C-alpha positions as CSV (number, residue, x, y, z in Angstrom):
1,X,81.2,71.9,90.0
2,X,78.6,72.6,87.4
3,X,78.6,72.5,83.6
4,X,78.9,76.5,83.0
5,X,81.2,76.6,85.1
6,X,83.4,74.0,83.5
7,X,82.7,75.6,79.9
8,X,83.8,78.9,81.2
9,X,87.1,77.2,82.2
10,X,87.5,75.6,78.9
11,X,86.6,78.9,76.8
12,X,89.4,80.6,78.7
13,X,91.7,78.0,78.2
14,X,90.9,77.8,74.1
15,X,90.8,81.7,73.9
16,X,94.1,81.7,74.8
17,X,95.7,79.0,72.6
18,X,93.6,80.2,70.0
19,X,94.7,83.6,70.1
20,X,98.6,82.2,70.1
21,X,98.1,80.1,67.3
22,X,96.2,82.2,64.8
23,X,98.2,85.2,65.6
24,X,100.7,83.8,64.0
25,X,98.8,83.5,60.7
26,X,99.8,86.2,57.8
27,X,95.7,86.8,57.4
28,X,94.9,87.1,61.1
29,X,93.2,90.3,60.3
30,X,90.2,89.2,59.1
31,X,89.5,86.4,61.3
32,X,86.6,85.9,64.5
33,X,86.5,82.6,66.1
34,X,82.8,83.2,66.1
35,X,82.6,82.3,62.2
36,X,83.7,79.0,62.1
37,X,83.1,79.0,58.3
38,X,85.9,81.6,58.1
39,X,88.5,79.9,59.8
40,X,87.9,76.5,58.5
41,X,90.6,77.3,55.7
42,X,92.6,78.9,57.9
43,X,93.3,76.8,61.4
44,X,94.7,73.2,61.2
45,X,92.3,70.3,60.9
46,X,92.6,68.8,64.5
47,X,92.3,72.3,65.9
48,X,88.9,73.1,64.0
49,X,87.6,69.6,65.0
50,X,88.2,70.5,68.7
51,X,86.7,73.4,68.5
52,X,83.3,71.6,67.0
53,X,84.1,68.7,69.5
54,X,83.5,71.4,71.9
55,X,80.3,72.9,70.7
56,X,78.5,69.5,70.5
57,X,79.7,67.0,73.6
58,X,79.5,67.9,77.1
59,X,82.3,68.6,78.7
60,X,84.5,67.2,81.6
61,X,87.0,69.2,83.7
62,X,90.0,66.4,84.9
63,X,92.2,67.8,87.8
64,X,95.5,67.0,89.3
65,X,94.6,68.4,92.9
66,X,97.7,66.6,94.5
67,X,101.4,65.9,93.4
68,X,102.8,62.5,92.5
69,X,103.2,60.1,95.4
70,X,101.2,62.5,97.5
71,X,104.0,65.0,98.3
72,X,103.3,68.1,100.1
73,X,102.7,71.4,98.0
74,X,105.2,73.9,99.4
75,X,104.3,76.0,102.2
76,X,103.9,79.6,101.0
77,X,104.5,82.9,103.4
78,X,103.7,86.1,102.2
79,X,106.1,88.9,103.4
80,X,104.4,92.3,103.5
81,X,107.2,94.7,102.1
82,X,105.2,97.6,103.4
83,X,105.9,96.5,106.8
84,X,109.5,95.1,106.5
85,X,111.3,98.3,104.1
86,X,113.0,99.2,107.4
87,X,114.6,95.8,108.0
88,X,115.3,95.0,104.3
89,X,118.8,94.4,103.4
90,X,119.3,95.4,99.7
91,X,115.9,93.4,98.1
92,X,115.9,90.7,100.5
93,X,113.6,90.9,104.0
94,X,115.0,89.2,107.3
95,X,112.5,86.1,106.7
96,X,114.1,85.4,103.2
97,X,117.7,86.3,104.2
98,X,116.8,83.7,107.5
99,X,115.4,80.7,105.5
100,X,118.4,81.0,102.9
101,X,120.7,80.7,105.5
102,X,119.1,78.0,107.0
103,X,118.9,75.9,103.4
104,X,122.7,76.6,103.2
105,X,123.6,75.1,106.2
106,X,121.6,71.9,105.2
107,X,123.3,71.7,102.1
108,X,119.8,72.2,100.1
109,X,119.2,74.6,97.2
110,X,117.4,77.8,96.4
111,X,115.6,79.0,93.2
112,X,115.3,83.2,93.6
113,X,113.0,84.8,90.9
114,X,112.9,88.2,89.9
115,X,109.8,89.0,88.0
116,X,110.8,91.6,85.5
117,X,107.6,91.6,83.8
118,X,107.0,95.5,83.5
119,X,110.4,96.0,85.6
120,X,113.6,97.2,84.2
121,X,116.9,98.8,85.0
122,X,117.5,102.4,84.1
123,X,119.9,105.2,84.6
124,X,118.8,108.5,85.6
125,X,120.1,111.6,86.7
126,X,119.6,112.7,90.4
127,X,120.5,116.2,89.9
128,X,118.0,117.3,87.0
129,X,115.8,114.1,86.7
130,X,117.1,113.3,83.3
131,X,116.5,109.7,82.1
132,X,118.2,108.1,79.2
133,X,115.5,107.5,76.6
134,X,115.7,105.5,72.9
135,X,115.6,108.1,70.5
136,X,113.3,105.9,68.3
137,X,110.7,104.7,70.8
138,X,109.0,106.4,73.9
139,X,110.8,104.0,76.5
140,X,113.6,104.0,78.9
141,X,116.7,102.6,78.2
142,X,117.5,99.6,80.2
143,X,121.3,99.4,82.0
144,X,123.4,96.3,81.2
145,X,126.0,96.2,83.7
146,X,128.0,93.7,81.9
147,X,128.5,95.5,78.3
148,X,128.0,98.6,80.5
149,X,125.5,100.0,77.8
150,X,122.1,101.4,77.7
151,X,119.9,99.3,75.7
152,X,116.2,99.7,73.9
153,X,114.6,96.4,74.3
154,X,111.8,97.5,71.5
155,X,114.1,98.5,68.5
156,X,118.0,97.2,69.4
157,X,119.1,100.8,69.9
158,X,122.2,101.0,72.0
159,X,124.4,103.6,73.4
160,X,127.4,103.7,76.0
161,X,126.9,104.7,79.5
162,X,128.3,108.4,79.9
163,X,130.0,109.7,83.3
164,X,128.4,112.8,83.6
165,X,124.5,113.7,82.6
166,X,124.0,115.1,79.2
167,X,121.8,118.0,80.0
168,X,123.0,119.3,83.4
169,X,126.9,117.8,83.2
170,X,127.0,116.8,86.7
171,X,128.3,113.6,87.6
172,X,125.1,112.7,89.4
173,X,123.8,109.4,87.3
174,X,122.2,106.6,89.2
175,X,120.9,103.6,87.8
176,X,117.8,102.8,89.6
177,X,115.3,99.6,89.7
178,X,116.7,96.4,89.6
179,X,118.1,93.5,87.7
180,X,119.2,90.2,88.2
181,X,122.9,91.7,88.1
182,X,122.3,93.6,91.0
183,X,120.4,90.8,92.8
184,X,123.9,88.7,92.5
185,X,126.2,91.3,93.7
186,X,123.8,91.9,96.7
187,X,123.6,88.0,97.2
188,X,127.7,87.8,97.5
189,X,127.9,90.7,99.7
190,X,125.1,89.2,101.9
191,X,125.8,85.4,101.4
192,X,129.5,85.7,100.6
193,X,129.9,81.3,100.9
194,X,127.0,80.5,98.8
195,X,127.8,79.8,95.3
196,X,125.1,82.0,92.6
197,X,124.0,80.7,89.6
198,X,122.3,83.4,87.3
199,X,119.9,83.1,84.4
200,X,118.9,85.8,82.4
201,X,119.1,86.7,78.8
202,X,122.1,88.1,78.7
203,X,124.3,84.3,80.4
204,X,122.1,82.7,78.2
205,X,122.2,83.8,74.9
206,X,125.2,81.6,73.4
207,X,123.7,78.2,72.3
208,X,123.6,75.9,74.7
209,X,124.6,77.8,77.6
210,X,120.9,77.1,79.1
211,X,121.1,73.3,79.2
212,X,124.6,73.6,80.5
213,X,123.5,76.0,83.4
214,X,120.8,73.4,84.3
215,X,123.2,70.3,84.4
216,X,125.3,72.6,87.1
217,X,122.8,73.4,89.2
218,X,121.2,69.7,89.1
219,X,124.6,68.3,89.6
220,X,124.8,70.1,93.0
221,X,127.9,72.8,91.6
222,X,125.6,75.9,92.6
223,X,123.6,76.5,95.9
224,X,121.4,79.0,94.4
225,X,120.0,80.0,91.2
226,X,118.8,83.4,90.2
227,X,116.8,84.1,87.5
228,X,113.5,85.7,85.5
229,X,110.9,83.8,84.2
230,X,113.5,81.2,82.6
231,X,113.4,79.5,86.2
232,X,109.7,79.1,86.9
233,X,108.6,76.7,84.4
234,X,109.6,72.9,83.7
235,X,112.7,72.8,86.2
236,X,112.7,69.4,88.6
237,X,115.8,69.9,91.0
238,X,115.3,67.3,93.7
239,X,117.3,69.2,96.5
240,X,115.6,72.4,96.0
241,X,113.6,73.1,98.7
242,X,113.3,76.8,99.4
243,X,111.9,79.4,96.2
244,X,112.0,83.1,96.8
245,X,110.1,85.4,94.8
246,X,111.5,89.3,95.5
247,X,109.0,91.0,93.8
248,X,105.8,89.2,93.3
249,X,103.7,92.3,92.0
250,X,105.4,94.2,89.6
251,X,103.5,92.3,87.0
252,X,100.5,93.0,88.7
253,X,100.7,96.7,87.2
254,X,100.8,96.0,83.6
255,X,98.0,97.9,81.8
256,X,96.4,94.5,80.4
257,X,93.4,92.8,81.7
258,X,95.2,89.6,82.0
259,X,97.8,90.7,84.2
260,X,96.4,89.1,87.4
261,X,96.0,86.2,85.2
262,X,99.6,85.9,84.4
263,X,100.8,86.9,87.7
264,X,99.2,84.1,89.4
265,X,100.3,81.6,86.4
266,X,104.1,82.9,86.9
267,X,104.0,82.6,90.7
268,X,102.2,79.6,90.9
269,X,104.7,77.5,88.6
270,X,107.7,78.9,90.3
271,X,106.5,77.9,93.8
272,X,105.7,74.7,92.2
273,X,109.7,74.1,92.1
274,X,110.0,73.8,95.8
275,X,109.9,70.8,97.5
276,X,109.7,68.2,94.6
277,X,111.4,65.3,96.0
278,X,111.6,64.0,99.6
279,X,112.2,67.0,101.4
280,X,109.3,69.4,102.4
281,X,109.6,72.5,100.4
282,X,108.7,76.1,101.2
283,X,108.1,79.5,99.3
284,X,109.1,83.4,100.6
285,X,106.9,85.5,98.8
286,X,107.6,89.3,98.9
287,X,105.0,91.8,97.9
288,X,103.7,95.1,98.4
289,X,100.3,94.0,97.8
290,X,100.0,91.1,100.6
291,X,96.1,91.6,100.0
292,X,95.4,91.0,96.0
293,X,93.1,88.0,95.4
294,X,96.0,87.0,93.2
295,X,98.8,86.6,95.9
296,X,96.4,85.4,98.5
297,X,95.3,82.6,96.1
298,X,99.0,81.5,95.0
299,X,99.3,81.3,98.7
300,X,96.7,79.0,99.4
301,X,97.0,76.8,96.0
302,X,94.0,77.8,95.1
303,X,93.5,77.9,91.2
304,X,89.6,77.4,91.0
305,X,89.1,79.9,94.0
306,X,91.4,82.4,91.9
307,X,89.4,81.6,88.6
308,X,85.9,81.8,90.0
309,X,87.5,85.3,91.4
310,X,89.0,86.8,88.4
311,X,85.7,85.6,86.0
312,X,83.4,87.6,88.7
313,X,86.4,90.9,87.8
314,X,85.9,90.0,83.9
315,X,81.9,89.8,83.7
316,X,81.7,93.4,85.6
317,X,84.1,94.7,83.0
318,X,82.4,92.8,80.1
319,X,86.3,91.0,79.2
320,X,86.8,87.5,77.9
321,X,85.4,84.9,78.2
322,X,82.1,86.9,78.5
323,X,83.0,89.2,75.6
324,X,85.1,89.1,72.6
325,X,87.8,91.6,71.9
326,X,89.5,93.2,68.9
327,X,92.3,95.5,68.8
328,X,92.4,97.8,65.7
329,X,95.9,99.3,65.4
330,X,96.9,102.7,64.1
331,X,100.3,103.7,63.4
332,X,102.6,106.2,61.0
333,X,105.1,108.3,61.3
334,X,103.2,111.7,61.9
335,X,101.4,111.3,65.2
336,X,99.0,113.9,64.2
337,X,97.6,112.1,61.1
338,X,97.6,108.8,62.5
339,X,95.4,110.4,65.8
340,X,93.3,111.9,63.4
341,X,92.6,108.7,60.9
342,X,92.1,106.9,64.3
343,X,89.2,109.4,65.1
344,X,87.8,109.1,61.5
345,X,87.8,105.1,62.1
346,X,86.1,105.6,65.6
347,X,83.1,107.8,64.2
348,X,82.8,104.9,61.4
349,X,82.3,102.1,64.3
350,X,79.7,104.2,65.8
351,X,77.9,104.5,63.2
352,X,77.9,101.3,61.9
353,X,78.3,98.9,65.1
354,X,75.6,99.5,67.0
355,X,76.2,96.2,69.8
356,X,79.7,97.1,70.0
357,X,81.6,98.8,72.7
358,X,84.0,101.2,71.6
359,X,87.0,102.3,73.4
360,X,89.7,104.9,72.6
361,X,91.4,106.0,70.5
362,X,94.2,105.7,73.1
363,X,98.0,105.6,72.5
364,X,99.4,102.4,73.0
365,X,101.3,101.7,76.8
366,X,104.4,102.4,74.4
367,X,103.9,105.4,72.1
368,X,106.3,105.4,69.7
369,X,108.7,102.5,68.6
370,X,111.0,102.3,65.8
371,X,109.8,106.0,64.9
372,X,106.3,104.6,64.3
373,X,103.5,106.2,66.7
374,X,101.0,103.9,67.7
375,X,97.1,104.5,68.9
376,X,94.1,101.8,68.9
377,X,90.7,101.1,69.2
378,X,89.6,98.4,71.3
379,X,86.2,97.1,70.6
380,X,84.0,94.9,73.2
381,X,81.1,92.7,71.6
382,X,79.1,89.5,71.9
383,X,77.5,89.7,68.2
384,X,77.9,92.1,66.0
385,X,76.6,91.1,62.5
386,X,78.2,94.0,60.8
387,X,81.7,93.9,62.0
388,X,83.6,91.9,59.3
389,X,82.1,93.9,56.7
390,X,82.8,97.0,58.7
391,X,86.7,95.9,59.5
392,X,86.8,94.6,55.6
393,X,85.8,98.6,54.6
394,X,88.4,100.0,57.0
395,X,91.3,97.5,55.5
396,X,90.2,98.1,51.8
397,X,90.0,102.1,52.6
398,X,93.9,102.3,53.8
399,X,95.4,99.2,52.2
400,X,97.7,101.8,50.2
401,X,97.7,104.2,52.2
402,X,101.6,105.4,52.9
403,X,101.4,107.4,55.9
404,X,98.7,105.2,58.4
405,X,98.8,101.4,58.3
406,X,95.9,99.5,60.2
407,X,96.6,96.0,61.9
408,X,93.2,94.0,63.1
409,X,94.0,91.5,65.7
410,X,90.9,89.4,66.8
411,X,91.3,88.4,70.7
412,X,94.4,90.0,71.3
413,X,97.2,87.5,73.7
414,X,97.8,91.1,75.2
415,X,96.7,95.0,74.7
416,X,99.6,97.2,75.4
């Protein structure tokens, strides 16, 4: 592998790491990795030294292509849900159910992942189409069966579930989407003899519950571990020989340029939970997008192939690590005022930032959160000498503005 490819790989890792670390600092608004002299008082010395070393010394990529003791990576089988719909039982393909039954007969264990990111349960009316939404945020309320309540995962608002639709007053309310509770019920119906341990936010919220569940599954008290992202990382169960991914591609549809990378990472991690001891492992991956490169590369455990394809796309679309990103968020209680001020800021950028691609203003994916309306402007740039000073002027101009708030995020970890 040539130096440029290795450097780009390190760049991806470093950018991700720095964005997570530095974004936690209160004065991150005026932070730019390009200008090391401007971050030396903010970044811990050891991190700054690491940045400097990457600039000076040749890079060497260290890989772990094989498992410990030469154990085989699990076979990954893709199930095309477009072709499987008529044979589905609930959210389970015939192949996945067949493999689960085989493992249960052998007294082996199974992990099932519900890829909930970007996908949640909600209640709607089948008669008039009414959907319960948070009164403070522009988002549907998520249904929690254990407490029989609807909750907003952004501001915390909650309300009880009605028996009739508040719009048309018909008893036609239906729970759409899928959650771990729904999958647990399906398992109990399809495989009544199997013991299922559900691990999600609701079941692990009490202190010590997460560790207790892991211990119970490790001891073989349960046959199936069902959960969201928390079952994908860091778990080492010697008797797990099957991983089932119920909906592999929901996170691909999130409007963020890292959605493919995040999907590949999550699926690769959960696939690695299968066959970690002497017994061979298997992964059943259910998807509506079997030809997507992220899904294909997971099937072949091909990190470098995924990396190369992802870099091709990011280069064409001018995303990191080929371009820097800056996300300017404009928020306030009056949507009209916020939008007008966002337009003024964009015009200022157009006059002063000649080497920058300016996108927006556009509404955020969740336009309203806790009665606050949100717009943002995205800047893509390689080198812009005026950027720091122009952003400083924008911040100073709105510093005492009670109607509009400005937040500047260099190298955002996500754009939503």
